[in-house]
Backbone as a printed PyTorch tensor [residue, N CA C, xyz], in Angstrom:
tensor([[[  54.8990,  -48.0490,  -75.4110],
         [  53.9220,  -48.5180,  -76.3600],
         [  53.1480,  -47.3580,  -76.9710]],

        [[  52.7170,  -46.4100,  -76.1420],
         [  51.9660,  -45.2570,  -76.6460],
         [  52.8330,  -44.4490,  -77.5970]],

        [[  54.1070,  -44.2690,  -77.2500],
         [  55.0220,  -43.5240,  -78.1120],
         [  55.2270,  -44.1970,  -79.4580]],

        [[  55.3410,  -45.5220,  -79.4560],
         [  55.5580,  -46.2380,  -80.7150],
         [  54.3330,  -46.1500,  -81.6180]],

        [[  53.1500,  -46.3250,  -81.0560],
         [  51.9310,  -46.2310,  -81.8610],
         [  51.7510,  -44.8110,  -82.3870]],

        [[  52.0010,  -43.8290,  -81.5450],
         [  51.9000,  -42.4350,  -81.9900],
         [  52.9140,  -42.1380,  -83.0850]],

        [[  54.1220,  -42.6680,  -82.9300],
         [  55.1570,  -42.4480,  -83.9430],
         [  54.7640,  -43.0100,  -85.2930]],

        [[  54.1660,  -44.1940,  -85.2960],
         [  53.7100,  -44.7990,  -86.5520],
         [  52.5910,  -43.9610,  -87.1770]],

        [[  51.6670,  -43.4930,  -86.3600],
         [  50.5730,  -42.6650,  -86.8770],
         [  51.0910,  -41.3590,  -87.4660]],

        [[  51.9960,  -40.7010,  -86.7580],
         [  52.5500,  -39.4590,  -87.2740],
         [  53.3750,  -39.6920,  -88.5340]],

        [[  54.1000,  -40.8070,  -88.5900],
         [  54.8760,  -41.1270,  -89.7940],
         [  53.9530,  -41.3720,  -90.9830]],

        [[  52.8230,  -42.0450,  -90.7500],
         [  51.8610,  -42.2770,  -91.8360],
         [  51.2630,  -40.9600,  -92.3240]],

        [[  50.9470,  -40.0520,  -91.4120],
         [  50.4240,  -38.7500,  -91.8200],
         [  51.4800,  -37.9360,  -92.5600]],

        [[  52.7320,  -38.0300,  -92.1190],
         [  53.8090,  -37.3430,  -92.8300],
         [  53.9630,  -37.8960,  -94.2400]],

        [[  53.8450,  -39.2090,  -94.3910],
         [  53.9260,  -39.8190,  -95.7190],
         [  52.7750,  -39.3490,  -96.6040]],

        [[  51.5860,  -39.2310,  -96.0350],
         [  50.4560,  -38.7120,  -96.8010],
         [  50.6680,  -37.2770,  -97.2390]],

        [[  51.2330,  -36.4610,  -96.3480],
         [  51.5000,  -35.0610,  -96.6980],
         [  52.5870,  -34.9540,  -97.7660]],

        [[  53.6010,  -35.7970,  -97.6790],
         [  54.6550,  -35.7860,  -98.6920],
         [  54.1100,  -36.2610, -100.0400]],

        [[  53.2120,  -37.2380, -100.0140],
         [  52.6340,  -37.7100, -101.2790],
         [  51.8100,  -36.6260, -101.9560]],

        [[  51.1560,  -35.7690, -101.1770],
         [  50.4210,  -34.6430, -101.7520],
         [  51.3970,  -33.6650, -102.3970]],

        [[  52.5630,  -33.4970, -101.7810],
         [  53.5610,  -32.5890, -102.3460],
         [  54.1660,  -33.1350, -103.6360]],

        [[  54.3260,  -34.4440, -103.7170],
         [  54.9930,  -35.0580, -104.8720],
         [  54.0270,  -35.2740, -106.0380]],

        [[  52.8140,  -35.7300, -105.7500],
         [  51.8840,  -36.1410, -106.8110],
         [  51.5540,  -35.0220, -107.7970]],

        [[  51.0110,  -33.8830, -107.3870],
         [  50.7750,  -32.8240, -108.3680],
         [  51.9070,  -31.7940, -108.3210]],

        [[  52.9130,  -31.9300, -109.1930],
         [  54.0690,  -31.0400, -109.0860],
         [  53.7650,  -29.5870, -109.4130]],

        [[  52.6380,  -29.3220, -110.0490],
         [  52.3440,  -27.9400, -110.4250],
         [  51.7250,  -27.1220, -109.2920]],

        [[  51.2980,  -27.7780, -108.2350],
         [  50.6530,  -27.0320, -107.1480],
         [  51.3110,  -27.3650, -105.8140]],

        [[  52.2100,  -26.5290, -105.3960],
         [  52.8700,  -26.6940, -104.1010],
         [  51.9800,  -26.0820, -103.0380]],

        [[  51.5530,  -26.8790, -102.1070],
         [  50.6960,  -26.4060, -101.0220],
         [  51.5360,  -26.2010,  -99.7720]],

        [[  51.5160,  -24.9810,  -99.2680],
         [  52.2630,  -24.7120,  -98.0470],
         [  51.6720,  -25.4470,  -96.8510]],

        [[  50.3720,  -25.6890,  -96.8760],
         [  49.7590,  -26.4220,  -95.7620],
         [  50.2810,  -27.8600,  -95.7200]],

        [[  50.4870,  -28.4760,  -96.8820],
         [  51.0350,  -29.8380,  -96.9050],
         [  52.4900,  -29.8420,  -96.4640]],

        [[  53.2310,  -28.8380,  -96.8650],
         [  54.6330,  -28.7360,  -96.4540],
         [  54.7420,  -28.5410,  -94.9450]],

        [[  53.9200,  -27.6660,  -94.4010],
         [  53.9240,  -27.4460,  -92.9510],
         [  53.4570,  -28.6750,  -92.1880]],

        [[  52.4320,  -29.3250,  -92.6950],
         [  51.9220,  -30.5420,  -92.0610],
         [  52.9780,  -31.6390,  -92.0660]],

        [[  53.6760,  -31.7980,  -93.1920],
         [  54.7270,  -32.8230,  -93.2740],
         [  55.8360,  -32.5400,  -92.2730]],

        [[  56.2560,  -31.2760,  -92.1610],
         [  57.3310,  -30.9220,  -91.2290],
         [  56.9200,  -31.1830,  -89.7830]],

        [[  55.7040,  -30.7930,  -89.4200],
         [  55.2240,  -31.0000,  -88.0480],
         [  55.0900,  -32.4830,  -87.7470]],

        [[  54.5640,  -33.2480,  -88.6940],
         [  54.3750,  -34.6830,  -88.4730],
         [  55.7040,  -35.4220,  -88.3630]],

        [[  56.6990,  -35.0170,  -89.1270],
         [  58.0190,  -35.6460,  -89.0170],
         [  58.6150,  -35.3650,  -87.6350]],

        [[  58.4970,  -34.1250,  -87.1680],
         [  59.0190,  -33.7880,  -85.8350],
         [  58.2870,  -34.5620,  -84.7360]],

        [[  56.9600,  -34.6330,  -84.8230],
         [  56.2040,  -35.3700,  -83.8130],
         [  56.4710,  -36.8720,  -83.8840]],

        [[  56.6960,  -37.3810,  -85.0840],
         [  57.0360,  -38.7960,  -85.2210],
         [  58.3850,  -39.0770,  -84.5550]],

        [[  59.3530,  -38.2050,  -84.7760],
         [  60.6590,  -38.3710,  -84.1400],
         [  60.5310,  -38.3380,  -82.6130]],

        [[  59.7840,  -37.3580,  -82.0950],
         [  59.6130,  -37.2650,  -80.6390],
         [  58.9030,  -38.4950,  -80.0780]],

        [[  57.9380,  -39.0190,  -80.8180],
         [  57.2110,  -40.2090,  -80.3520],
         [  58.1120,  -41.4310,  -80.3250]],

        [[  58.9010,  -41.6220,  -81.3820],
         [  59.8070,  -42.7700,  -81.4000],
         [  60.8950,  -42.6240,  -80.3410]],

        [[  61.3470,  -41.4040,  -80.1190],
         [  62.3400,  -41.1770,  -79.0610],
         [  61.7490,  -41.4860,  -77.6950]],

        [[  60.4920,  -41.0970,  -77.4880],
         [  59.8250,  -41.4000,  -76.2120],
         [  59.6410,  -42.9020,  -76.0470]],

        [[  59.3760,  -43.5950,  -77.1470],
         [  59.1640,  -45.0420,  -77.0630],
         [  60.4550,  -45.7880,  -76.7670]],

        [[  61.5660,  -45.3140,  -77.2970],
         [  62.8260,  -46.0460,  -77.1360],
         [  63.6320,  -45.6020,  -75.9250]],

        [[  63.5660,  -44.3400,  -75.5740],
         [  64.4270,  -43.8380,  -74.5050],
         [  63.6540,  -43.2930,  -73.3150]],

        [[  62.3480,  -43.5140,  -73.2870],
         [  61.5410,  -42.9690,  -72.2110],
         [  61.8020,  -43.6510,  -70.8780]],

        [[  61.7080,  -42.8720,  -69.8020],
         [  61.8490,  -43.4280,  -68.4620],
         [  60.5330,  -44.0510,  -68.0440]],

        [[  60.5950,  -45.0690,  -67.2190],
         [  59.3930,  -45.8250,  -66.8800],
         [  58.9520,  -45.6660,  -65.4310]],

        [[  59.5000,  -44.7240,  -64.6980],
         [  59.0470,  -44.5600,  -63.3200],
         [  57.6690,  -43.8880,  -63.2970]],

        [[  57.0230,  -43.9660,  -62.1430],
         [  55.6380,  -43.5130,  -62.0400],
         [  55.4820,  -42.0170,  -62.2800]],

        [[  56.3800,  -41.1980,  -61.7500],
         [  56.2360,  -39.7480,  -61.9230],
         [  56.4300,  -39.3420,  -63.3790]],

        [[  57.3390,  -39.9930,  -64.0850],
         [  57.5310,  -39.6900,  -65.5050],
         [  56.3090,  -40.0920,  -66.3150]],

        [[  55.7260,  -41.2340,  -65.9730],
         [  54.5360,  -41.6880,  -66.6830],
         [  53.3590,  -40.7500,  -66.4410]],

        [[  53.1740,  -40.3280,  -65.1930],
         [  52.0710,  -39.4140,  -64.8920],
         [  52.2690,  -38.0680,  -65.5780]],

        [[  53.4990,  -37.5960,  -65.6240],
         [  53.8050,  -36.3420,  -66.3300],
         [  53.4440,  -36.4720,  -67.8060]],

        [[  53.8360,  -37.5830,  -68.4240],
         [  53.5280,  -37.8090,  -69.8340],
         [  52.0250,  -37.9930,  -70.0450]],

        [[  51.3630,  -38.6470,  -69.1100],
         [  49.9230,  -38.8590,  -69.2280],
         [  49.1640,  -37.5380,  -69.1690]],

        [[  49.5540,  -36.6590,  -68.2640],
         [  48.9220,  -35.3420,  -68.2030],
         [  49.2200,  -34.5300,  -69.4600]],

        [[  50.4120,  -34.6980,  -70.0090],
         [  50.7160,  -34.0460,  -71.2920],
         [  49.8130,  -34.5690,  -72.3920]],

        [[  49.5300,  -35.8820,  -72.3720],
         [  48.6230,  -36.4590,  -73.3560],
         [  47.2080,  -35.9350,  -73.2140]],

        [[  46.7420,  -35.7960,  -71.9810],
         [  45.3970,  -35.2570,  -71.7530],
         [  45.3350,  -33.8010,  -72.2350]],

        [[  46.3700,  -33.0310,  -71.9540],
         [  46.4180,  -31.6490,  -72.4390],
         [  46.4400,  -31.5870,  -73.9570]],

        [[  47.2020,  -32.4690,  -74.5870],
         [  47.2410,  -32.5180,  -76.0440],
         [  45.9000,  -32.8990,  -76.6410]],

        [[  45.1850,  -33.8250,  -76.0000],
         [  43.8540,  -34.2070,  -76.4770],
         [  42.8790,  -33.0400,  -76.3630]],

        [[  42.9750,  -32.2820,  -75.2840],
         [  42.1010,  -31.1140,  -75.1450],
         [  42.4170,  -30.0620,  -76.1990]],

        [[  43.6960,  -29.8670,  -76.4960],
         [  44.0660,  -28.9200,  -77.5490],
         [  43.5380,  -29.4020,  -78.9010]],

        [[  43.6520,  -30.7050,  -79.1700],
         [  43.0940,  -31.2610,  -80.4050],
         [  41.5960,  -31.0520,  -80.4940]],

        [[  40.8930,  -31.2510,  -79.3960],
         [  39.4530,  -31.0240,  -79.3560],
         [  39.1260,  -29.5620,  -79.6440]],

        [[  39.8660,  -28.6580,  -79.0230],
         [  39.6330,  -27.2320,  -79.2520],
         [  39.8880,  -26.8420,  -80.6940]],

        [[  40.9270,  -27.3920,  -81.3100],
         [  41.2310,  -27.0790,  -82.7110],
         [  40.0680,  -27.4840,  -83.6100]],

        [[  39.5390,  -28.6870,  -83.4140],
         [  38.4360,  -29.1490,  -84.2510],
         [  37.1850,  -28.3090,  -84.0150]],

        [[  36.8600,  -28.0370,  -82.7700],
         [  35.6440,  -27.2700,  -82.4740],
         [  35.7510,  -25.8520,  -83.0280]],

        [[  36.8810,  -25.1940,  -82.8110],
         [  37.0530,  -23.8280,  -83.3170],
         [  37.0370,  -23.8170,  -84.8460]],

        [[  37.7290,  -24.7660,  -85.4760],
         [  37.7340,  -24.8150,  -86.9360],
         [  36.3300,  -25.0560,  -87.4730]],

        [[  35.5730,  -25.9190,  -86.8200],
         [  34.2160,  -26.2000,  -87.2940],
         [  33.2950,  -25.0000,  -87.0760]],

        [[  33.4290,  -24.3290,  -85.9350],
         [  32.5760,  -23.1700,  -85.6680],
         [  32.8880,  -22.0340,  -86.6380]],

        [[  34.1650,  -21.8130,  -86.9240],
         [  34.5410,  -20.7090,  -87.8030],
         [  34.3160,  -21.0110,  -89.2790]],

        [[  34.6170,  -22.2330,  -89.7150],
         [  34.6230,  -22.5220,  -91.1430],
         [  33.5900,  -23.5520,  -91.5830]],

        [[  32.8580,  -24.1500,  -90.6820],
         [  31.8640,  -25.1890,  -90.9640],
         [  32.4520,  -26.2940,  -91.8310]],

        [[  31.8510,  -26.5810,  -92.9630],
         [  32.2930,  -27.6980,  -93.7970],
         [  33.6230,  -27.4270,  -94.4830]],

        [[  34.0040,  -26.1800,  -94.6470],
         [  35.3050,  -25.8550,  -95.2390],
         [  36.4580,  -26.3450,  -94.3850]],

        [[  36.2280,  -26.4690,  -93.0970],
         [  37.2740,  -26.9720,  -92.2010],
         [  37.6240,  -28.4080,  -92.5250]],

        [[  36.6300,  -29.1890,  -92.8980],
         [  36.9020,  -30.5810,  -93.2680],
         [  37.8520,  -30.6480,  -94.4560]],

        [[  37.5790,  -29.8560,  -95.4750],
         [  38.4370,  -29.8680,  -96.6670],
         [  39.8220,  -29.3370,  -96.3440]],

        [[  39.8810,  -28.2660,  -95.5580],
         [  41.1810,  -27.6620,  -95.2490],
         [  42.0360,  -28.5840,  -94.3940]],

        [[  41.4380,  -29.3350,  -93.4850],
         [  42.2070,  -30.2260,  -92.6250],
         [  42.4740,  -31.5840,  -93.2710]],

        [[  41.6870,  -31.9650,  -94.2760],
         [  41.8750,  -33.2660,  -94.9260],
         [  42.8940,  -33.2070,  -96.0570]],

        [[  42.8990,  -32.1330,  -96.8210],
         [  43.7530,  -32.0810,  -98.0070],
         [  45.2540,  -32.1860,  -97.7190]],

        [[  45.7950,  -31.5250,  -96.6920],
         [  47.2470,  -31.6080,  -96.4800],
         [  47.7800,  -33.0170,  -96.2210]],

        [[  46.9430,  -33.9300,  -95.7820],
         [  47.4130,  -35.3010,  -95.5430],
         [  46.9700,  -36.2680,  -96.6250]],

        [[  46.4640,  -35.7500,  -97.7340],
         [  46.1520,  -36.5830,  -98.8870],
         [  44.7860,  -37.2250,  -98.8840]],

        [[  43.8530,  -36.7200,  -98.1060],
         [  42.4960,  -37.2640,  -98.0800],
         [  41.5460,  -36.3560,  -98.8530]],

        [[  40.4660,  -36.9450,  -99.3580],
         [  39.4300,  -36.1630, -100.0330],
         [  38.4180,  -35.6800,  -99.0080]],

        [[  37.7100,  -34.6310,  -99.3780],
         [  36.6810,  -34.0430,  -98.5130],
         [  35.6370,  -35.0820,  -98.1040]],

        [[  35.2500,  -35.9440,  -99.0410],
         [  34.1960,  -36.9190,  -98.7620],
         [  34.6450,  -38.0250,  -97.8100]],

        [[  35.9410,  -38.2150,  -97.6450],
         [  36.4590,  -39.2500,  -96.7570],
         [  36.4730,  -38.8230,  -95.3010]],

        [[  36.3210,  -37.5470,  -95.0500],
         [  36.4740,  -37.0280,  -93.6930],
         [  35.1300,  -36.5080,  -93.1890]],

        [[  34.6410,  -37.1250,  -92.1310],
         [  33.4450,  -36.6180,  -91.4540],
         [  33.8870,  -35.8720,  -90.2080]],

        [[  32.9700,  -35.1510,  -89.6280],
         [  33.3130,  -34.4160,  -88.4120],
         [  33.6850,  -35.3630,  -87.2860]],

        [[  33.0110,  -36.4980,  -87.1840],
         [  33.3300,  -37.4780,  -86.1470],
         [  34.7260,  -38.0540,  -86.3110]],

        [[  35.0880,  -38.4020,  -87.5450],
         [  36.4340,  -38.9220,  -87.8040],
         [  37.4890,  -37.8640,  -87.5040]],

        [[  37.1980,  -36.6270,  -87.8710],
         [  38.1350,  -35.5400,  -87.6120],
         [  38.3130,  -35.3210,  -86.1180]],

        [[  37.2350,  -35.3680,  -85.3830],
         [  37.2860,  -35.1960,  -83.9330],
         [  38.0900,  -36.3070,  -83.2780]],

        [[  37.8190,  -37.5560,  -83.6530],
         [  38.5780,  -38.6770,  -83.0860],
         [  40.0540,  -38.6030,  -83.4470]],

        [[  40.3510,  -38.2560,  -84.6870],
         [  41.7470,  -38.1730,  -85.1130],
         [  42.4940,  -37.1130,  -84.3160]],

        [[  41.9020,  -35.9440,  -84.1410],
         [  42.5840,  -34.8890,  -83.4010],
         [  42.6970,  -35.2150,  -81.9200]],

        [[  41.7130,  -35.9170,  -81.3670],
         [  41.8150,  -36.3330,  -79.9620],
         [  42.9630,  -37.3230,  -79.7670]],

        [[  42.9980,  -38.3610,  -80.6020],
         [  44.0470,  -39.3770,  -80.4600],
         [  45.4290,  -38.8310,  -80.7890]],

        [[  45.5260,  -38.0760,  -81.8730],
         [  46.8300,  -37.5310,  -82.2450],
         [  47.2870,  -36.4550,  -81.2630]],

        [[  46.3490,  -35.6840,  -80.7300],
         [  46.6930,  -34.7130,  -79.6980],
         [  47.2050,  -35.3930,  -78.4420]],

        [[  46.5490,  -36.4940,  -78.0610],
         [  47.0210,  -37.2500,  -76.9080],
         [  48.4200,  -37.7990,  -77.1670]],

        [[  48.6340,  -38.3880,  -78.3360],
         [  49.9560,  -38.9400,  -78.6700],
         [  51.0390,  -37.8820,  -78.6920]],

        [[  50.7170,  -36.7220,  -79.2460],
         [  51.7030,  -35.6360,  -79.3050],
         [  52.0340,  -35.1210,  -77.9090]],

        [[  51.0120,  -34.8890,  -77.1020],
         [  51.2500,  -34.4210,  -75.7350],
         [  52.0140,  -35.4270,  -74.9120]],

        [[  51.6900,  -36.7000,  -75.0800],
         [  52.3860,  -37.7620,  -74.3550],
         [  53.8590,  -37.8040,  -74.7560]],

        [[  54.1290,  -37.7340,  -76.0650],
         [  55.5080,  -37.8190,  -76.5420],
         [  56.3330,  -36.6050,  -76.1340]],

        [[  55.7190,  -35.4490,  -76.1660],
         [  56.4560,  -34.2270,  -75.8170],
         [  56.7960,  -34.1920,  -74.3350]],

        [[  55.8890,  -34.6820,  -73.4940],
         [  56.0990,  -34.6200,  -72.0490],
         [  56.8440,  -35.8190,  -71.4680]],

        [[  57.1420,  -36.8370,  -72.2820],
         [  57.8560,  -38.0060,  -71.7790],
         [  59.3090,  -37.6440,  -71.5100]],

        [[  59.7560,  -37.9910,  -70.3310],
         [  61.1650,  -37.7640,  -69.9920],
         [  62.0000,  -38.8870,  -70.5780]],

        [[  63.1340,  -38.5050,  -71.1470],
         [  64.0510,  -39.5060,  -71.6820],
         [  65.2980,  -39.5320,  -70.8260]],

        [[  66.1740,  -40.4560,  -71.1050],
         [  67.4100,  -40.5610,  -70.3480],
         [  68.3040,  -39.3560,  -70.5150]],

        [[  68.0710,  -38.5640,  -71.5870],
         [  68.9090,  -37.3920,  -71.8370],
         [  68.4190,  -36.1700,  -71.0670]],

        [[  67.1990,  -36.2210,  -70.5390],
         [  66.6560,  -35.0890,  -69.7720],
         [  67.3370,  -35.0020,  -68.4100]],

        [[  67.2060,  -33.8160,  -67.8260],
         [  67.7320,  -33.6400,  -66.4740],
         [  66.8860,  -34.4480,  -65.4940]],

        [[  67.4960,  -34.9160,  -64.4480],
         [  66.7810,  -35.7450,  -63.4770],
         [  65.8280,  -34.9450,  -62.6130]],

        [[  66.0580,  -33.6690,  -62.4420],
         [  65.1770,  -32.8770,  -61.5790],
         [  64.3750,  -31.8560,  -62.3670]],

        [[  64.1860,  -32.0080,  -63.6990],
         [  63.4410,  -31.0240,  -64.4980],
         [  62.1920,  -31.5330,  -64.9000]]])
């Protein structure tokens, strides 16, 4: 369930980043291109975790700890970006996914990075049937 919800969220963010790339053809933003590529990869990993993930307790705990680590990394990214760039961080982090500066508050940015960091960490650490049994 966590993988499927994360996959949908990452797919929506990838769609927003692609729409930024398509809408103004005169300005290609590398940040939107990079964001779209990362979101597509994370969406794939999340959907793979949702469909092929193992359900035993040790695999779930491994994925859960990966989610907690991802949430902490998301928290650190927002805090460091805010400390270094203040309000410019909001614009820099909002534009690649097709949002305006006024739509993004620090609280929304913090929650988004916490949840998406958790989803990414959970999806990356989820063992699938294709993984080794003792790795």
